[in-house]
C-alpha positions as CSV (number, residue, x, y, z in Angstrom):
1,Q,0.0,0.0,0.1
2,A,1.0,3.6,-0.4
3,A,3.2,4.8,2.6
4,S,0.7,7.6,3.1
5,A,-2.5,5.4,3.0
6,P,-4.4,5.5,6.3
7,G,-5.1,2.0,7.7
8,P,-4.7,-0.4,10.7
9,S,-1.1,-0.5,11.8
10,G,0.8,-3.8,12.3
11,R,2.8,-5.0,15.3
12,E,5.5,-2.3,14.9
13,R,6.4,-0.2,17.9
14,P,9.2,2.2,18.8
15,L,12.5,0.7,19.5
16,A,14.4,1.7,22.7
17,A,17.4,2.4,20.6
18,A,15.6,5.1,18.6
19,H,15.1,7.1,21.8
20,P,17.8,9.6,22.9
21,A,18.0,8.2,26.2
22,A,18.3,4.7,25.2
23,G,21.9,4.5,24.2
24,E,25.3,6.0,25.3
25,S,25.5,8.5,22.5
26,G,22.2,10.0,23.3
27,C,22.9,10.3,27.0
28,A,26.4,11.9,26.9
29,M,25.2,14.9,29.0
30,V,23.2,12.8,31.6
31,G,24.6,11.5,34.6
32,R,24.7,7.7,35.0
33,P,22.2,7.5,38.0
34,L,19.7,9.7,35.9
35,R,20.5,8.0,32.7
36,S,19.7,4.5,34.3
37,L,16.4,5.8,35.6
38,V,15.5,7.3,32.2
39,V,16.3,4.0,30.4
40,A,14.4,1.9,33.0
41,A,11.4,4.2,32.6
42,L,11.5,4.0,28.8
43,A,11.7,0.2,29.0
44,A,8.9,0.2,31.4
45,S,6.8,2.3,29.1
46,L,7.6,0.1,25.9
47,A,6.8,-3.0,28.0
48,A,3.4,-1.6,29.1
49,E,2.4,-0.9,25.3
50,D,3.0,-4.7,24.5
51,T,-0.2,-5.9,26.3
52,D,-1.0,-9.0,24.0
53,T,-2.4,-11.8,25.9
54,P,-1.8,-15.6,25.0
55,L,-5.2,-15.3,23.0
56,H,-3.8,-12.6,20.8
57,T,-0.6,-14.7,20.2
58,A,-2.6,-17.9,19.3
59,A,-5.1,-15.8,17.0
60,R,-2.3,-14.1,15.3
61,G,-0.5,-17.3,14.9
62,N,-3.8,-18.9,13.5
63,D,-3.6,-21.7,16.0
64,R,-7.3,-22.5,16.2
65,K,-7.1,-25.3,18.7
66,K,-5.3,-23.1,21.1
67,V,-7.6,-20.2,20.6
68,E,-10.6,-22.5,21.4
69,Q,-8.8,-23.9,24.5
70,L,-8.0,-20.3,25.8
71,L,-11.7,-19.4,25.3
72,A,-12.7,-22.5,27.0
73,E,-10.6,-21.5,29.9
74,G,-12.1,-18.0,30.1
75,A,-9.8,-15.8,28.1
76,G,-10.9,-12.4,27.6
77,I,-12.2,-12.6,23.9
78,N,-12.3,-8.7,23.5
79,L,-9.3,-7.6,25.5
80,K,-7.1,-5.0,23.7
81,G,-3.5,-5.8,23.3
82,D,-0.7,-4.3,21.1
83,G,-1.7,-1.4,19.2
84,G,-5.2,-1.5,20.8
85,Q,-6.0,-4.7,18.8
86,T,-8.7,-7.2,20.0
87,P,-7.7,-10.9,19.2
88,I,-10.0,-10.9,16.2
89,M,-8.3,-7.7,14.8
90,A,-4.8,-9.3,15.3
91,A,-5.9,-12.3,13.5
92,T,-7.4,-10.4,10.7
93,L,-4.4,-8.3,9.9
94,A,-2.2,-11.5,10.1
95,G,-4.4,-13.3,7.7
96,S,-5.4,-16.0,10.2
97,A,-8.7,-17.2,8.9
98,D,-9.2,-20.2,10.9
99,A,-8.7,-18.1,14.1
100,V,-11.1,-15.5,12.9
101,E,-13.6,-18.1,12.2
102,A,-13.3,-19.5,15.7
103,L,-13.5,-16.0,17.4
104,L,-16.6,-15.1,15.3
105,K,-18.2,-18.4,16.5
106,A,-17.4,-17.7,20.1
107,G,-19.0,-14.1,19.9
108,A,-16.1,-11.8,19.3
109,D,-17.1,-8.0,19.2
110,T,-16.2,-6.8,15.6
111,S,-17.4,-3.3,16.4
112,L,-14.3,-2.7,18.7
113,G,-11.7,-0.7,16.8
114,E,-7.9,-0.7,17.4
115,K,-6.0,2.4,18.5
116,D,-7.0,4.5,15.5
117,G,-10.5,3.2,15.3
118,Y,-10.2,0.7,12.5
119,T,-12.4,-2.5,12.6
120,P,-11.8,-5.9,11.1
121,M,-13.5,-5.4,7.8
122,H,-11.2,-2.2,7.3
123,G,-8.3,-4.5,8.3
124,A,-9.2,-7.1,6.0
125,G,-9.1,-4.7,3.1
126,F,-5.9,-3.0,4.2
127,Q,-4.2,-6.2,4.4
128,G,-5.6,-7.8,1.5
129,R,-7.5,-10.7,3.3
130,S,-10.2,-11.9,0.9
131,K,-11.2,-14.9,2.9
132,I,-11.4,-13.0,6.1
133,A,-13.4,-10.4,4.5
134,R,-15.9,-13.0,3.3
135,L,-16.1,-14.5,6.8
136,L,-16.9,-11.1,8.2
137,H,-19.6,-10.3,5.7
138,A,-21.1,-13.6,6.3
139,H,-21.2,-12.8,10.0
140,G,-23.0,-9.6,9.1
141,L,-20.6,-6.9,8.9
142,D,-21.4,-4.0,6.6
143,P,-18.8,-3.7,3.7
144,L,-19.9,-0.1,3.1
145,D,-19.1,0.9,6.7
146,M,-17.0,4.1,6.4
147,H,-14.2,5.0,8.9
148,S,-13.9,8.6,10.1
149,D,-11.1,9.1,7.4
150,G,-13.6,8.7,4.7
151,F,-12.8,5.4,3.2
152,I,-14.4,1.9,3.2
153,G,-12.6,-1.3,3.4
154,M,-12.8,-1.9,-0.5
155,H,-10.8,1.5,-0.8
156,R,-8.0,0.2,1.2
157,A,-7.9,-3.0,-0.7
158,C,-7.5,-0.7,-3.7
159,W,-4.3,0.8,-2.5
160,G,-2.6,-2.6,-2.1
161,R,-0.4,-3.7,-4.9
162,E,-0.3,-7.5,-4.3
163,K,-2.5,-10.1,-6.0
164,R,-4.2,-10.8,-2.7
165,H,-5.4,-7.0,-2.6
166,A,-7.0,-7.5,-6.0
167,K,-8.6,-10.6,-4.7
168,T,-10.0,-8.6,-1.9
169,V,-11.5,-5.9,-4.1
170,R,-13.2,-8.8,-6.0
171,E,-14.7,-10.0,-2.7
172,F,-16.1,-6.6,-1.8
173,L,-17.5,-6.4,-5.3
174,R,-19.1,-9.8,-4.8
175,M,-20.7,-8.5,-1.7
176,G,-22.5,-5.8,-3.7
177,V,-20.0,-3.0,-3.3
178,D,-20.4,-0.7,-6.5
179,P,-17.0,-0.5,-8.3
180,E,-17.5,3.3,-8.5
181,H,-18.4,3.6,-4.7
182,P,-16.8,7.0,-3.7
183,S,-14.9,8.0,-0.6
184,K,-15.8,10.7,1.5
185,D,-13.8,13.1,-0.8
186,G,-15.3,11.7,-4.0
187,N,-12.3,9.5,-5.0
188,T,-13.2,5.8,-6.4
189,C,-10.9,2.8,-6.4
190,S,-10.2,3.3,-10.4
191,K,-8.7,6.6,-9.4
192,M,-6.8,5.4,-6.3
193,T,-5.4,2.0,-7.3
194,Q,-1.8,1.4,-8.8
195,N,-2.6,-2.2,-8.9
196,Q,-2.9,-3.3,-12.6
197,R,-4.9,-6.6,-11.6
198,T,-7.3,-4.4,-9.6
199,K,-7.7,-1.8,-12.6
200,R,-8.4,-4.5,-15.1
201,Y,-10.8,-6.2,-12.8
202,L,-12.7,-2.9,-12.1
203,E,-13.0,-2.1,-15.7
204,R,-14.2,-5.7,-16.5
205,W,-16.7,-5.5,-13.6
206,K,-18.1,-2.1,-14.7
207,K,-18.5,-3.4,-18.3
208,S,-20.1,-6.5,-17.2
209,K,-22.6,-4.5,-15.1
210,E,-23.4,-2.2,-18.1
211,D,-23.7,-5.2,-20.4
212,G,-25.8,-7.4,-17.9
213,T,-23.1,-10.2,-18.1
214,D,-21.1,-12.3,-15.5
215,P,-17.9,-10.5,-14.7
216,E,-16.5,-13.6,-12.9
217,A,-16.5,-15.3,-16.3
218,K,-14.3,-12.4,-17.7
219,D,-11.6,-12.3,-15.1
220,A,-9.1,-15.1,-15.3
221,S,-6.3,-12.6,-14.3
222,V,-7.3,-12.3,-10.6
223,N,-9.6,-15.6,-10.4
224,D,-6.7,-17.9,-9.7
225,G,-4.8,-19.2,-6.7
226,G,-5.5,-19.0,-3.0
227,E,-5.2,-16.1,-0.8
228,L,-1.6,-15.0,-0.1
């Protein structure tokens, strides 16, 4: 995706070495006792940010049996971890479809956003997770849900340059999203995407809609292979 494209973040977080207080060179003018306190405080702060639970880890790793075991033992299904992500959001971003299915079955709250308010359908679009988008839609999530930034999940898939993003665009179109559905500022996927597969598919879909024909039969270019 474009570097400036807004969307759910991954697991990245600041490294201690990037902070002036984290290394000798950045603390040349700070006394050793104070320096030690600063570094300790920074380490504690970073540790506090990493609040993933075992359920987050199992969900992200697509370990369905472990997910089901932890839930049976009373693990908090909607607890937020690293980046404000719930287990189902963590699984969505990682492409862990089996874990997503198990969490949906167990009643995970899909309305809870991560630290920037992005919910699973937006995460599925951003990361190009077509199978997960399909699961979420079957569970009742609205593919037209618009985030406060003015974009829907399909727009996020359109920003992606991989084959999996084109397949996710196709999945949104199968849900009934119009290929020319505008963002809040009036942009459409055709204008925003740099993915040639996505462009070809959108063009064929629009033409098929005009002709009253089946768009699926015309798109061997993205109708192949499994989800990446």
